[in-house]
C-alpha positions in Angstrom: -85.0 -20.5 65.3 -84.5 -19.5 61.3 -88.2 -19.2 59.6 -88.1 -19.8 56.4 -91.3 -21.2 55.6 -91.9 -17.7 54.2 -91.3 -13.9 53.6 -94.7 -13.3 55.2 -93.4 -14.0 58.6 -91.8 -10.5 59.1 -91.9 -8.2 61.0 -91.9 -4.4 61.7 -89.1 -2.9 61.9 -88.7 -0.3 65.2 -88.3 2.5 61.8 -91.8 0.8 60.1 -93.3 0.8 63.6 -92.2 4.7 64.9 -93.9 5.9 61.0 -97.3 3.7 61.6 -97.4 5.6 65.4 -96.9 8.5 63.9 -99.6 8.0 60.3 -102.5 10.9 60.4 -105.7 9.0 60.0 -109.4 9.3 59.1 -112.1 7.4 58.2 -111.2 5.1 54.5 -115.2 4.3 54.6 -115.6 7.4 53.4 -112.2 8.2 51.8 -111.2 10.5 54.7 -107.9 8.7 55.9 -105.1 11.0 54.3 -102.3 8.2 54.3 -104.6 5.6 52.9 -105.2 7.9 50.0 -100.9 8.8 49.9 -100.4 5.2 49.4 -103.0 4.4 46.7 -101.9 7.4 45.1 -98.3 6.3 45.2 -99.0 2.9 44.0 -101.5 4.0 41.1 -98.4 6.0 39.6 -95.2 3.6 40.7 -97.8 1.2 38.3 -99.0 3.6 35.6 -102.4 3.2 36.4 -105.9 5.4 37.0 -106.4 4.5 40.5 -105.7 2.1 43.2 -107.0 0.5 46.2 -105.3 -0.3 49.5 -107.4 -4.2 50.6 -106.0 -6.3 53.5 -104.4 -9.4 51.8 -102.8 -10.6 48.3 -106.5 -13.0 48.0 -108.6 -10.6 48.4 -106.7 -8.3 45.8 -106.7 -10.9 43.3 -110.5 -12.4 44.1 -111.8 -8.6 43.8 -109.8 -7.7 40.4 -111.0 -11.0 39.1 -114.4 -9.8 40.5 -114.5 -6.6 38.7 -113.4 -8.5 34.9 -116.2 -11.1 35.1 -119.6 -11.6 34.9 -121.1 -15.0 36.8 -120.7 -18.4 34.1 -116.9 -16.8 32.9 -114.2 -19.1 33.0 -110.2 -17.2 33.6 -107.0 -19.0 32.4 -104.7 -19.2 34.6 -101.0 -21.8 35.3 -101.6 -24.9 36.9 -99.4 -24.1 39.3 -100.5 -20.7 40.1 -101.4 -18.7 43.1 -104.7 -18.5 42.2 -105.5 -22.1 41.3 -103.7 -23.3 44.3 -103.7 -21.1 47.1 -106.9 -19.3 46.8 -109.5 -21.8 48.5 -111.6 -22.1 45.5 -112.6 -18.2 45.6 -113.2 -17.2 42.1 -116.1 -20.6 42.0 -117.0 -19.0 45.7 -117.4 -15.1 45.6 -117.8 -14.3 41.7 -119.1 -17.5 40.5 -116.4 -18.1 38.1 -114.2 -21.0 36.9 -110.4 -21.4 36.2 -109.4 -23.3 33.2 -105.8 -24.5 34.2 -103.3 -24.8 31.6 -99.3 -25.7 31.9 -97.0 -23.3 33.1 -93.7 -25.1 34.1 -91.4 -22.8 33.6 -94.0 -20.1 35.7 -95.9 -18.7 32.4 -98.0 -20.7 29.7 -96.9 -21.1 25.6 -98.9 -19.4 23.3 -100.2 -22.6 22.1 -101.8 -23.4 25.1 -103.3 -20.2 25.4 -105.0 -20.4 22.0 -106.6 -24.0 22.7 -107.1 -22.9 26.0 -109.6 -20.0 25.1 -113.0 -20.9 24.0 -115.4 -20.0 20.8 -117.8 -18.4 21.2 -121.1 -20.4 21.4 -123.6 -19.8 24.1 -123.5 -23.1 25.6 -119.8 -22.3 26.7 -118.0 -20.6 29.2 -116.4 -16.9 28.4 -112.6 -16.0 28.2 -112.7 -13.1 30.1 -109.1 -13.4 31.6 -105.6 -14.9 31.3 -103.7 -14.6 34.8 -100.0 -14.4 35.1 -98.4 -14.4 38.2 -94.6 -12.6 38.6 -93.1 -13.9 40.5 -93.9 -17.5 40.2 -93.7 -18.7 43.8 -94.3 -22.3 42.6 -91.5 -22.4 39.9 -89.1 -21.3 42.6 -89.4 -17.5 42.3 -88.9 -17.1 38.8 -89.2 -13.8 36.9 -90.9 -13.5 34.0 -89.7 -12.4 30.9 -90.8 -8.8 30.2 -91.3 -10.3 26.5 -93.2 -13.4 27.2 -95.4 -10.7 29.1 -96.2 -8.9 26.7 -96.6 -11.3 23.7 -99.0 -13.1 26.1 -101.1 -10.1 26.8 -100.8 -8.7 23.3 -101.9 -12.1 22.0 -104.9 -12.0 24.7 -106.0 -7.7 23.8 -106.5 -8.7 20.1 -108.8 -11.8 21.1 -110.4 -9.2 24.1 -109.4 -10.9 26.7 -108.8 -9.1 29.8 -105.3 -9.5 31.4 -104.4 -9.7 35.4 -101.1 -9.7 36.9 -100.8 -11.4 40.6 -97.6 -9.5 41.0 -97.5 -10.2 45.3 -93.5 -10.5 44.4 -93.6 -7.9 41.8 -91.1 -5.4 43.6 -88.1 -9.2 43.5 -88.9 -9.7 39.8 -87.6 -5.4 39.2 -84.7 -5.8 41.7 -83.9 -8.9 39.5 -84.2 -7.8 36.4 -83.6 -3.6 36.6 -87.5 -3.1 34.9 -89.7 -0.7 36.4 -92.7 -1.7 37.9 -94.0 0.6 35.5 -93.2 -1.4 32.5 -94.2 -4.7 34.0 -97.3 -3.7 34.5 -98.4 -1.7 31.3 -99.2 -5.3 29.5 -101.8 -5.4 32.0 -105.4 -4.3 33.0 -105.0 -4.9 36.5 -102.3 -5.8 38.7 -102.0 -6.8 41.9 -99.1 -6.0 44.6 -98.6 -7.4 48.3 -96.7 -5.1 50.7 -96.8 -7.8 53.7 -94.2 -10.6 51.7 -90.6 -9.5 51.4 -91.5 -5.6 51.8 -91.9 -6.5 55.4 -95.4 -4.6 56.0 -97.4 -6.2 58.8 -100.5 -6.2 56.4 -102.1 -5.3 53.0 -102.0 -5.3 49.8 -103.1 -2.9 46.7 -104.6 -3.4 43.5 -104.6 -1.4 40.5 -106.1 -0.5 37.2 -108.6 1.4 35.2 -110.4 3.6 37.2 -113.9 2.1 36.2 -112.4 -1.5 37.3 -111.3 -0.5 40.7 -114.5 1.7 41.7 -116.2 -2.1 41.1 -113.1 -3.5 43.2 -114.1 -0.6 45.8 -117.5 -1.7 46.2 -117.3 -5.5 46.8 -114.3 -4.5 49.2 -116.9 -3.6 51.5 -119.3 -6.3 49.9 -117.0 -8.9 51.1 -116.2 -7.0 54.7 -112.8 -4.8 53.5 -113.9 -1.5 54.4 -112.1 -0.7 56.9 -111.8 2.6 59.1 -108.6 4.2 60.3 -106.9 2.3 57.9 -103.7 4.8 58.2 -101.7 2.8 60.4 -101.5 0.4 57.8 -101.5 2.2 54.7 -98.2 4.4 57.0 -96.5 0.5 56.8 -97.0 -0.2 53.5 -95.3 3.8 52.6 -92.5 3.2 54.6 -91.9 -0.3 52.8 -91.9 1.1 49.7 -89.5 3.9 50.2 -86.8 2.1 52.0 -87.3 -2.0 51.3 -87.7 -2.1 47.9 -83.7 -2.4 46.8 -82.6 -3.9 49.9 -84.7 -7.2 48.2 -81.2 -7.9 46.6 -80.0 -8.8 50.1 -83.1 -11.7 49.9 -81.7 -12.5 46.5 -78.0 -13.1 48.1 -79.1 -14.7 50.7 -81.2 -17.5 48.4 -78.3 -18.4 46.5 -75.9 -18.9 49.2 -78.4 -21.2 50.3 -78.7 -23.1 47.1 -74.9 -23.3 46.8 -74.3 -24.6 50.1 -76.6 -27.3 49.2 -74.9 -28.1 45.7 -73.7 -30.9 45.3 -75.1 -33.2 48.4 -76.1 -36.2 46.9 -80.1 -36.1 48.6 -80.8 -33.2 47.6 -81.1 -30.9 44.6 -82.1 -26.9 43.4 -84.4 -28.0 40.3 -85.0 -24.1 39.6 -81.8 -22.2 39.9 -83.0 -18.8 42.4 -83.6 -15.8 40.5 -85.3 -14.2 43.5 -85.9 -14.9 47.1 -87.0 -18.6 46.9 -85.0 -21.9 46.8 -86.8 -25.4 46.2 -85.6 -28.6 47.0 -85.9 -31.8 45.8 -85.0 -34.7 48.4 -84.1 -38.0 46.9 -85.0 -41.0 48.4 -86.9 -39.6 52.0 -89.7 -37.8 52.9 -89.7 -34.0 52.3 -92.9 -33.8 55.7 -90.5 -35.7 57.6 -87.4 -34.2 56.6 -89.6 -30.6 57.2 -90.2 -31.9 61.1 -86.9 -32.8 61.6 -85.6 -29.7 60.7 -87.9 -27.9 63.1 -86.7 -29.8 65.9 -83.2 -28.3 65.2 -84.6 -24.9 64.6 -85.2 -24.6 60.7 -88.3 -23.6 59.7 -88.9 -24.7 56.1 -92.3 -25.4 54.1 -93.1 -28.8 52.8 -96.9 -28.3 50.9 -94.8 -28.3 47.5 -95.5 -32.2 46.5 -92.4 -33.6 47.5 -90.7 -30.3 47.7 -89.2 -28.0 50.6 -89.5 -24.5 49.9 -87.1 -22.0 51.1 -88.0 -18.0 51.1 -85.6 -15.4 52.4 -86.3 -12.1 54.0 -85.4 -9.4 56.3 -85.7 -11.3 59.2 -82.9 -14.1 58.0 -78.9 -13.1 57.7 -76.6 -14.3 55.4 -75.4 -16.3 58.0 -78.6 -17.7 59.3 -79.0 -19.0 55.5 -75.6 -20.7 55.4 -76.4 -22.3 58.9 -79.6 -23.5 57.8 -78.2 -25.3 54.6 -75.4 -27.0 57.0 -78.2 -28.5 59.3 -80.2 -29.4 56.3 -77.0 -31.0 54.8 -76.2 -32.6 58.7 -79.9 -34.1 58.8 -79.6 -35.3 55.1 -76.9 -37.3 55.9 -78.2 -38.5 59.1 -81.5 -40.4 57.3 -81.5 -43.7 56.3 -84.2 -43.7 53.5 -85.1 -47.9 53.7 -84.9 -46.8 57.6 -88.6 -44.0 57.3 -91.9 -45.6 57.7 -93.5 -43.2 54.5 -96.9 -44.4 55.8 -96.6 -43.2 58.8 -95.4 -39.3 57.9 -98.2 -39.2 55.9 -100.4 -39.9 59.1 -99.1 -37.7 61.1 
């Protein structure tokens, strides 16, 4: 099986499992787990922030940051295609009593003019614009790397207006490897940053948020409120430390696989790559056929892709997929598209399935 649904499907390597087995542990609710403490110190230093906090998931990490920045009734500006808006289950409203104001972000980031239009005026009957959130790399834009100059311009624009800045950096290290820009430099324009350890870095679980100590203290409290206080979490933190030490530079391999995969499909009459891959994500626009049915047929042949992108397929490359797997997957996709007759497909039946 060639699993290209996400880079979250990776499994810990033997070396990572050994690091987990040997981890020194303590009770993290009492801040007594030395391995958790070491991970948090490492990430804070990498991102140039005062303090960091290890949490179970990327959604929790983003939501804790938004909680720390806001009060009920506030508004957060995010892109229409952002992960926070599309894939976090309405959590800002549910957990923090805040609403999201979405603006276009087709290339992966919004224009200053769109931001200016979205910021609320100061009036008691309007919500307060509290946060602007960006995403690096941008998932729905095909793993696009937001240029650092664009990030700095947006952050300066927000800060001039007293608005906090948050970076959903779930795949930040993919951006760093692709651009040769350090994590600290990408993080500098933002008050808070979230990174994920369980995507391309290959850890089995965990994200880390970082920012000013006062904001992280609020996040720490609500991590406990939301059920995220954990005990001997050092075994999981050890996996994260191993990932940061050994799996960052190897992300280049995943980017090469994505490029090879896109190249192998280039020129096929029934599929196009709307965004040239910059990192490990490839979006495929299939012409005249139902993407969900294509994904179902590919699964029968041992290739798993995501069909949750409104008529597009998404393939994500990671450490558990080889270059040969990428090339084989592309060949199978070409064969399946060649075999499909668009006019004969029952699209209503596919949607009902």
